N, C-alpha and C positions, 0 to 999 in steps of 0.2 A: 445539652446539660447533662451532665455525668449522675452516674448511679454510687451511691456511696452503700455499698455494703461490709459492715466490720466482720472482722477474723470473728467474733464472739457470737455475733446473730449469724455464721454461716455456721458456726460449732452449735447452735442449738437446736439447728433446723436438720444437719444430718443426727445428732444426738434423737432428736423428737421422731424421723426417720426410722433411724436403729429400733428404738423400741417398738415402734407400731408394726415395721416387720418381722420383729424377735413375738409378739403379741398374737400378729397375725399366723404367724407358722405354727406356735403351740398349738393357737384354735384348730388350724386345718390340720396339722399332726393326730390331734384330741379325736377328729371328728374322722378318720383315714380310719386310726385305729379302733374305733369305735366300732366304725364299720367293717373290718376286717375280725375284728374278735370272734374265734369259735363259740358255736353254741353252746352250752351246757348243758349235760344230759339234768332233766330231773333231780335223779339223785346227787346230783353236787348240788344241787342249789340249794337242799334241805340245812334246816341251822344245824351247824356244826355241833359237837359235842363240846364237852369242857377240856381247855386246854390242859394239856398235859405235859411235866416239864421234862426236859430233855440233858442230863448231865453231860454228858459229853459234847453236845449243841453250844452247852456255857462257856465251855473251856477256853473257847474266845470270846468269848464277852465277860471275865471276871478281871480282866485285867485294869479295868478303874475301881475295882473293889480293892484288890489286893495291897494297893499303895497302903491306906490306911487301916483297912479292919484284917488284914494278915500281919502284923505287928505286934506281937502280946509288950500291951503294956503302951502301947502309942498315946501319942495325946497330941490332940492337932489345938492350931491357933486360931483357927477363921473359922466363923466369927465371933469366936472367943476359946479361951482354953477350956477344953472339954476331955473325955478319957472315952476314946472309942472304942465303938462295944467289940469284941471278938464275934463274929458270926458265923463260924465255922461248928457244927454241930446243932445248930439253932433249927427248931422248929419249919417248915418248908411252907406252912399257913401264915407263919409268924412275919417270916421275910418277904410273904407275898402284900401280905398286909400293910407290912412297914412301908416295901415301894410304891406301893398304890396308893398311897396315903400323902406319902413326899407329893407324888405325882400329881395329885390330886389340890394340892394344898393345903389337906389338913395336920398335916404335919409342918414345921417348916425348922427346914435348916441347907440353906443357902448350895453347900455343895450337893446336897444329896437331892432338891431339888430336882437342880439342871440336872442331875444323872437320871434321876428318876425318869424325865419327861423324854428322855431319850428310848427310852427303851420300850416296845411293845409289849402288849400281854405276856407273848411267847418267852422272848426275852426274859420278862421278871421270873415268870414258871421256870427257863431252865436255869435261871441264877439262884434261886430259890430251891432247885434240886442239887443243887452241884453244891450249896453249904451246908445242906441239910444232911447228906452223904458224907461233907469231913469231922474227923471227929478232933 
């Protein structure tokens, strides 16, 4: 009696094997990295100080902001029509607070939530420092 294995069945088995291999490789790689990571001095493991914004570092991070916040009188039509605020010269703490509120979901605007969630705490500090220094 001939065995009949369909192409779909073979494809599923190969896909499952590929996923299992990828998961195993990640687990092994992560273990190897953890074992070979250099030991850090005790001073390096101390609690970090406050994050300080870097204006120069922000120059490569503000491209997603300029399209809306860099145009005087710009009005956006998504998710509804509204005037986009100019943030040049705004207080850095205000910008940080606003971005963190978008990131946490306590402020709601689909575009800003998506952008803020992609930013690290250092990115937020850098962007805030950059815009607070503009006039």
